[in-house]
VODODO-434899 format. One record per residue (C-alpha): residue in one letter; x, y, z. Coordinates in steps of 0.02 Angstrom, whole numbers, plus 50000, padded with zeros to 5 digits. Each point is the difference from the previous one (the first is absolute). Example, Ala and Ser with C-alpha at 12.3 -4.5 7.8 and 13.67 -1.06 7.14 Angstrom:
<sites>
(site A, (50615, 49775, 50390));
(site S, (50069, 50172, 49967));
</sites>
This chain:
<sites>
(site M, (48583, 49115, 48954));
(site A, (50162, 50086, 50052));
(site R, (50137, 49889, 50071));
(site Q, (50033, 50038, 50183));
(site A, (50174, 50074, 50041));
(site G, (50112, 49874, 50079));
(site T, (49920, 49845, 49922));
(site G, (50147, 49979, 49876));
(site S, (49915, 49903, 49861));
(site T, (50166, 49941, 49928));
(site G, (50074, 49947, 50165));
(site G, (50134, 50139, 49992));
(site R, (50035, 50087, 50161));
(site L, (50101, 50146, 50060));
(site E, (50077, 49976, 50179));
(site V, (50060, 50156, 50087));
(site I, (50135, 49932, 50116));
(site A, (50080, 50087, 50150));
(site T, (50186, 49961, 50014));
(site P, (50124, 50030, 50145));
(site I, (50044, 50179, 50040));
(site G, (50165, 49936, 50070));
(site N, (49993, 49833, 50093));
(site L, (49979, 49855, 49878));
(site S, (49913, 49893, 50133));
(site D, (49851, 50118, 49996));
(site L, (49948, 49935, 49833));
(site S, (49851, 49886, 50029));
(site S, (49988, 49821, 49940));
(site R, (49846, 50054, 49901));
(site A, (50100, 50137, 49907));
(site R, (50137, 49874, 49959));
(site D, (49872, 49876, 49937));
(site S, (49921, 50139, 49895));
(site L, (50172, 50045, 49922));
(site A, (50033, 49814, 49967));
(site S, (49837, 49974, 49908));
(site A, (50012, 50165, 49896));
(site D, (50024, 49988, 49816));
(site V, (50091, 50177, 49994));
(site V, (50050, 50121, 50134));
(site A, (49971, 50190, 49971));
(site A, (50138, 50080, 50106));
(site E, (50044, 50183, 50030));
(site D, (50184, 49952, 49993));
(site T, (50034, 49836, 49914));
(site R, (50173, 49987, 50078));
(site R, (49939, 50018, 50178));
(site T, (49856, 49881, 49979));
(site G, (50118, 49882, 49909));
(site Q, (50104, 49996, 50156));
(site L, (49845, 49960, 50104));
(site L, (49948, 49860, 49886));
(site T, (50176, 49926, 50003));
(site A, (49997, 50007, 50191));
(site L, (49832, 49902, 49996));
(site G, (50072, 49873, 49879));
(site L, (49886, 50060, 49860));
(site Q, (50023, 50044, 49814));
(site K, (49862, 50099, 49918));
(site P, (49992, 50108, 49846));
(site L, (50012, 50181, 50052));
(site I, (49924, 50155, 49920));
(site S, (50045, 50173, 50060));
(site L, (49847, 50106, 50054));
(site H, (50048, 50164, 50082));
(site A, (49934, 50178, 50003));
(site H, (50073, 50047, 49829));
(site N, (49935, 49853, 49898));
(site E, (49844, 49933, 50082));
(site R, (49879, 50071, 49874));
(site E, (50100, 49920, 49857));
(site R, (50031, 49830, 50083));
(site S, (49823, 49971, 50065));
(site P, (49919, 49951, 49834));
(site A, (50118, 49856, 49983));
(site L, (49969, 49943, 50172));
(site L, (49810, 50010, 49970));
(site Q, (50021, 49891, 49847));
(site R, (50086, 49870, 50114));
(site L, (49860, 50008, 50121));
(site A, (49875, 49977, 49855));
(site A, (50093, 49846, 49952));
(site G, (49973, 49924, 50171));
(site E, (50173, 50035, 50074));
(site R, (50038, 50052, 50181));
(site V, (50090, 50163, 50017));
(site A, (50086, 50045, 50159));
(site L, (50022, 50186, 50040));
(site V, (50138, 50049, 50122));
(site S, (50093, 50162, 50044));
(site D, (50174, 50022, 50062));
(site A, (49946, 49973, 50179));
(site G, (49834, 49999, 50096));
(site T, (49824, 50010, 49923));
(site P, (49980, 50055, 49817));
(site L, (49904, 50160, 49963));
(site L, (50038, 50080, 50167));
(site S, (50124, 50134, 49936));
(site D, (50048, 49864, 49870));
(site P, (49943, 49953, 49824));
(site G, (49856, 49889, 49956));
(site F, (49841, 50107, 50006));
(site E, (49979, 50010, 49811));
(site L, (50019, 49808, 49979));
(site V, (49883, 49960, 50142));
(site R, (49872, 50123, 49939));
(site L, (50002, 49933, 49818));
(site A, (49997, 49820, 50056));
(site A, (49850, 50026, 50113));
(site A, (49915, 50098, 49864));
(site A, (50028, 49855, 49880));
(site G, (49921, 49878, 50121));
(site H, (50157, 49908, 50049));
(site E, (50014, 49938, 50176));
(site V, (50114, 50109, 50104));
(site R, (50056, 49922, 50161));
(site A, (50095, 50081, 50146));
(site I, (50143, 49901, 50079));
(site P, (50023, 50112, 50158));
(site G, (50153, 50021, 50103));
(site P, (50134, 50126, 50046));
(site T, (49978, 50187, 49983));
(site A, (50103, 50137, 50076));
(site I, (49842, 50101, 50036));
(site A, (49928, 49870, 50128));
(site A, (50168, 49953, 50066));
(site A, (50046, 50184, 50043));
(site L, (49829, 50035, 50073));
(site S, (50016, 49849, 50115));
(site V, (50159, 50061, 50082));
(site A, (49985, 50190, 49993));
(site G, (49911, 50033, 50161));
(site V, (49880, 50120, 49926));
(site P, (49808, 49979, 49983));
(site T, (49955, 49871, 49867));
(site E, (49811, 49998, 50006));
(site R, (49991, 50109, 49848));
(site F, (50141, 50042, 49881));
(site C, (50030, 50061, 49824));
(site F, (50146, 49953, 49881));
(site E, (50078, 50141, 49899));
(site G, (50137, 49899, 49918));
(site F, (50149, 50107, 49945));
(site L, (49992, 50191, 50022));
(site P, (50052, 50109, 49857));
(site S, (50189, 50013, 49984));
(site K, (50003, 50186, 49962));
(site P, (50001, 50101, 50159));
(site R, (49858, 50120, 49958));
(site E, (49884, 49866, 49936));
(site R, (50041, 49894, 50159));
(site E, (49957, 50149, 50111));
(site T, (49837, 50031, 49905));
(site R, (49950, 49811, 50024));
(site L, (50043, 50009, 50183));
(site E, (49900, 50158, 50022));
(site S, (49848, 49910, 49929));
(site L, (50021, 49864, 50128));
(site A, (50028, 50117, 50149));
(site R, (49831, 49972, 50077));
(site E, (49981, 49812, 49950));
(site S, (49944, 49916, 50159));
(site R, (50041, 49823, 49948));
(site T, (50180, 49930, 50023));
(site L, (50103, 50028, 49843));
(site V, (50115, 49869, 49922));
(site L, (50130, 50057, 49875));
(site F, (50142, 49926, 49905));
(site E, (50162, 50100, 49975));
(site A, (50170, 49982, 49920));
(site P, (50150, 50001, 50118));
(site H, (50076, 50152, 49917));
(site R, (49844, 50101, 50027));
(site I, (49949, 49942, 50176));
(site A, (50087, 50139, 50094));
(site D, (49919, 50138, 49891));
(site T, (49831, 49916, 50005));
(site L, (50000, 49985, 50196));
(site A, (50057, 50184, 50012));
(site D, (49848, 50047, 49887));
(site C, (49883, 49894, 50100));
(site A, (50059, 50078, 50166));
(site R, (49980, 50179, 49925));
(site V, (49820, 49965, 49930));
(site F, (49928, 49877, 50125));
(site G, (50087, 50068, 50153));
(site E, (50156, 49935, 50087));
(site E, (49902, 49917, 50142));
(site R, (49902, 49879, 49881));
(site R, (50034, 49822, 50045));
(site A, (50079, 49891, 49864));
(site A, (50107, 49850, 49961));
(site V, (50125, 49959, 49863));
(site A, (50026, 49818, 49958));
(site R, (50149, 49952, 49894));
(site E, (50054, 49839, 49927));
(site L, (49841, 49909, 50066));
(site T, (50031, 49808, 50019));
(site K, (50181, 50019, 49945));
(site V, (50157, 49979, 50105));
(site F, (50018, 50183, 50043));
(site E, (49812, 50031, 50036));
(site T, (49987, 50160, 50107));
(site V, (49845, 50093, 50058));
(site Y, (50023, 50178, 50061));
(site R, (49856, 50075, 50108));
(site G, (49975, 50173, 50063));
(site S, (49930, 50168, 49954));
(site L, (50030, 50068, 49823));
(site G, (50124, 50124, 50072));
(site E, (50106, 49867, 50082));
(site L, (49991, 49884, 49850));
(site S, (50051, 50147, 49882));
(site A, (50152, 50038, 50110));
(site R, (50049, 49814, 49998));
(site A, (49981, 49987, 49812));
(site A, (50116, 50148, 49978));
(site A, (50127, 49936, 50127));
(site E, (50009, 49812, 49975));
(site E, (50065, 49924, 49842));
(site D, (49916, 49832, 50032));
(site F, (49831, 50085, 50005));
(site R, (50023, 50043, 49820));
(site R, (50021, 49824, 49934));
(site G, (49893, 49863, 49930));
(site E, (49815, 49982, 49966));
(site I, (49901, 50128, 50105));
(site T, (49822, 50008, 50056));
(site V, (49931, 50148, 50102));
(site V, (49849, 49994, 50112));
(site I, (49934, 50165, 50064));
(site A, (49857, 50016, 50127));
(site G, (49848, 50093, 49938));
(site A, (49958, 50181, 50049));
(site E, (49907, 50034, 50159));
(site A, (49828, 50082, 49994));
(site L, (50006, 50192, 49983));
(site P, (49943, 50098, 50146));
(site V, (49833, 50085, 49970));
(site A, (50015, 50187, 50004));
(site D, (49851, 50108, 50049));
(site A, (49899, 50072, 49861));
(site A, (50066, 50175, 50009));
(site Q, (50182, 49943, 50004));
(site R, (49974, 49882, 49856));
(site E, (49919, 50136, 49897));
(site L, (50142, 50121, 50030));
(site L, (50127, 49868, 49958));
(site E, (49918, 49956, 49838));
(site R, (49983, 50179, 49953));
(site V, (50182, 50045, 50034));
(site L, (50063, 49842, 49914));
(site Q, (49896, 50037, 49844));
(site Q, (50081, 50171, 49985));
(site A, (50176, 49939, 50048));
(site L, (50000, 49867, 49866));
(site E, (49987, 50127, 49868));
(site Y, (50180, 50057, 50043));
(site L, (50080, 49861, 50102));
(site P, (50037, 49811, 49987));
(site A, (49892, 49885, 50103));
(site S, (50123, 49984, 50143));
(site K, (50021, 50179, 50027));
(site A, (49817, 50045, 49967));
(site A, (49952, 49875, 50137));
(site A, (50123, 50069, 50125));
(site L, (49935, 50169, 49975));
(site A, (49816, 49950, 50007));
(site A, (50030, 49899, 50160));
(site A, (50094, 50143, 50084));
(site V, (49868, 50133, 49958));
(site S, (49849, 49885, 50046));
(site G, (50078, 49911, 50150));
(site G, (49949, 49829, 49922));
(site S, (50099, 49845, 49972));
(site R, (50149, 50014, 49877));
(site E, (49978, 49816, 49954));
(site E, (49813, 50030, 49960));
(site A, (50048, 50158, 49902));
(site Y, (50128, 49911, 49900));
(site A, (49884, 49853, 49956));
(site L, (49872, 50128, 49940));
(site A, (50134, 50099, 49903));
(site V, (50059, 49843, 49910));
(site S, (49812, 49953, 49953));
(site R, (49971, 50173, 49939));
(site A, (50159, 50007, 49901));
(site A, (49965, 49831, 49918));
(site A, (49829, 50060, 49954));
(site R, (50069, 50152, 49916));
(site R, (50118, 49891, 49895));
(site G, (49853, 49892, 49952));
(site D, (50062, 49848, 50109));
(site G, (49853, 49988, 50112));
</sites>
């Protein structure tokens, strides 16, 4: 009879621990107890986690586990679990696996039947959503956008008609360019918020339209500092064109895409048919992706 995942026949356990994203007081007493009882701590950055442990008055063996070595380090940690040890998994800040390492270790530990337990706590995703002032009933997390401009624009185009609120992480040196791209692709009037340095001394939340936020990012140096989370309201429902107008828009768009990029083809199709440029652009992006084999 197969052993049920999570029963941990040897008593070994992997604990996925959320750590503060800035304010040390946000560390739960349960997380501290978990770190105190761990036999070893797998950390994204052993120096940073070492500082956290020192602040808590703890000393624990540390093993680095980051994006470039997780596959190689996981077998040794699995051996520790098999020997009955408790392994604590932490990232630099916040909850592991959310744009942070740990997935491979969690997957392998669960597959091997070891108990995997969540020690929940801080995450910039929930913190930013709670103060952004945009709808939070439904949202999707996109992590970091591609750093290369063309790849970033392509990703944003694929999200142009996403109706759920979007949550993104961004590096301070790219935030101005990213907001400019978002304003261009999503429209300058789309509501958004930029949260920087959440829970830290200089925590700031900027709210407004994408156009306004893009202008502030370009003009204000402080805007481009620290850890940044972006929250963007989802797209509104497209207006429904009458059947004849829609048919003409699609026909013109199909022909225009043979010679023009999506944005220009959409503008032409909307002008000829009298339809919505936003609707035309969303359709153009979908058609272009299908031609590339992306959709």
